[in-house]
N, C-alpha and C positions, 0 to 999 in steps of 0.2 A: 938323186938321192943316195948315192954311195956314201961311204965313209960316215956311217952314222954312229958306228961303234965308238967303244972306248970306256975306260974305267973310271969310276968316281963322278959321273954324271947324273946326280941326284937332285931332286927338286928340292927336298927338305930330309931333315937328319932322319937317319934310319937305326935301327937296333938288330942286329943279325940273330937269329933264334934258331936253335937246330934242334929237328924233330925227327929222331928215326933214321937209320940207314944212314947216318953221317951227312944228312940234308941239311942246308941251311937255306931259310927263306927270309928275304928282307921284308919288312913290313913298316908302315909310316910309324912316325911315333904318336900320332893322334889317331891311329888306327886302333879296332879292338885288339886286346892283347891274346886272345886266345881263337884257335880255329874252330869253323864250325864244324861239331862232331856229329857224327850220322849214328843212329842207334847201332849196338851191338846185336848182332845174331849168330847165335850159337857160342858166344863169347868173344867172337871176331869184330872188329870194327869195319862196317862198311864205307867202302870209298866212294866218294863222289865221282860222277861220271862228267864226261865234257858234254855229253847232251844235256844234263841237269843244269850245267853252267850256262850252256848256249840258252836254254829256256829262260834261266833268270836275268841274262843279259838283255833280251829280246823284252822284257817288262820294267826295265827302268825307266824312271821318270824324272823329269828336271826337277819337281817340286821335293821330290824325296832323295834326290842324287846320295848325299853322303849317306844315308840308311843304305840304300840301295848298292852303292859301291861297296860299303863296308862288307855287306853280306857275299857279294860276288867276290872280294877278295879273299874272304874265310873259305869259301868254296873252292876257289883255285889251290887254296893251301891245302886243302885237304886231298884233293885231286892228282896236282903236279908234284913228282918226285925227281924230275929231270929238266933240263932246259928245251928240250923238245917238246914236250907238253905243256911248257909257258908259251912256246911258240904256236903250238896247236889252239890254245885259246886265244891267241892275238889273230891268228886266221879265221878262227869261226867269229869273232865280232867284227872283223872286216869284212865279212861276206853277209853279216846280218845289215851293217851301213850299206853295201851296195847293193842288197837286194830291195832295200826301201830307203830312198833318200831321205824322206821325212824323219828316219830314225837317225839322221847323220850327227843332228845336234847332241841327243842322248850318248850316241857310240862314242862322240869325240869328247864329252864331258867325262864319260867313265875311264875312257884312255888315259885322260887327264889325272883322275884319281888312282889308277892303278900304276902309274908311270913307274913308281920306284919299286915294285914287284920285282925280286930277283931269286932265280934258283940256276945253280952251278953257275954262276957269273953271267947269266944271261939275264937281261933286264927287260921288261915288257916293253919299255917306252921303245927299245930299238927293235923288239919283235914287232912291234904294230907298225915301225916304218919298213921294215924289210917286208913285210905283208902288203904295204900299201906301195912299195917300191916294184913289187911283181905284177901289180893291177896298173900301175900306170905305164909300165912297159909294154902291156897288154893292151891297152886302152883301144887301140884301132880294132881289135877284134871285139870289144865291147862296143865300140860305136855299130859296128854291122850285126853282131847278133844278140844282143841286149842292151837296147836305149836306156832303160830304167838302169840297168847296172852303171852306165857309164855316167848318168846323171847323179847315182849314189855317191859315185867315186869322187865327181867333182865337190858336190857338199861335203863329204868327208873330209876330204884334201883342205879345203877354205877353214871349216870349223876347225879341224886338230889344228892347223894354222894359227887359227885365232886364241885357243884356250889351251894348249899345251906350251910347258917353257922349259928349260935346262935349269940345271941347279943354281943357275946364276941369274935366274929370271930371263933369260934372254929367249927372242923366237928360237924356233927350230930352224936354222938356215937351209937344211935338208930339204924342206919343203916350198922355198921362195920358188923355185924353178917349175916343179910341177903344178904348184897353184896358178902362176901366171899364164904357164902354156896351156892349161886346161881352160882357162876363162878366155883366153884369146882364140882358142879351137872353136868354143863355143858360139863365137860371132863370126866366124870363118865361112866356110861353104858347107853350112849346117842346116837343120830344120829349123820351123818356128818354134816346135817346142825346146830345142837347143838354147834358142835365144831367149826365151821365156825363161828358162832356168837360169841362165847367167845375168840376167836383169835381177831376179830373185835374190842370187847370191850378191850382186853388187850394191843392193838398196839395205840389205842387211849389214854387209861387212867392208864395203867402199871405202868407208872415212878409215877403219883400220889397215887396210891393204894400202891405203895412200901414205898413211903415216909410215908403214914400214918400209916401202919400196916405193917411192915416187917415180922413178924412172920407170919401171916396168908397168906401172898402173897408167902412166902415160901412154904407154904402147898399147893398152887395152882400150882405153878413151879413144886413141887413134883409130882401131880396129871398129868400136863402135860406131863412129863417125862414118867410117867408110860403108858400113853395113846401113846405116840411117840414111844416106845418099843415095844408094842401090836403089835403082828403079825397079828392080826385081822384089824389094822388100813391101811386103803388104802394108796397107795403112793401119792395122792394128798393132803390128809390129814397131813400125814407126814413131808412133805414138809413145810406146814404152821406151823404146831407145832415147827418146827425145826427153823424157821426165828424168832418167838416168844421167843423160848428159847435163841438164841444168843442174842435177843435184852436184855432179863433179864440180861444177863451175861456182857453185856458192857453196863450197865446204861441206857437201853431204847432208845438207840440212835445208829442207823446203819449208816456207811459211803454210799455215794453215789454208790459207786462200790458194795458193798453187797446187797444194796436195789436191784440194776439192776440184780444180779445175782440170787436172789430169785424171782424176776418176771417174768424172764425167764423161771426158772425152773417152775414156778408153772401155767403159761401159756400153759406149754405143754400137761397140764393134764386138 
């Protein structure tokens, strides 16, 4: 995931707006044009805190993502004066995603909305990639000490790869290797919980991953097949693997009868 920096990598047009102390913050053209202002106390504006931003990010929802993202961006603008502070926001959002893998989809979509925020030539897009890189490098520790964070990392990586784009609408190539490495490791010498998690990600995003990198996806399917025929694999996990194996062979789409068949078989275990 190295080499994610670089100038001019914006998803859409932005305008530079300076506010106080020579600071410039880039916000999307279609975003709210004024920052969230805190009440004045004794004639002084109260700054938004990182804890408040973190709490607001924790409660974003897919059904209100545009509104939620706008509020978060305005809070960030009121809080951050430096690139380091923007990186702190990215680190906080990454931690939220790792703490709860169910939140991965919301976190990734929020990142996509905030991608173009820029302070002191530090872009949020690169800040979140930097934070993810550190977690990816540290994944062996996550596997050992905190399985939930390891699974959260995988979901966040897969979802961010699926929704975030460069200025030119291209995928973030820096995420290709981490995504497929993590999926492969989930199918290797792993627990039943990890295999289940991989199956969950492949059922949601398998078609997209196949379209973006068929070669690496073929390697994942090969690992899936090896786990499928492994005599140590439980009947329950073998059914899960077989369903995804058939999905991959049929263009990642199963008819209703086949879905019902696997549902019936899996629920027996």
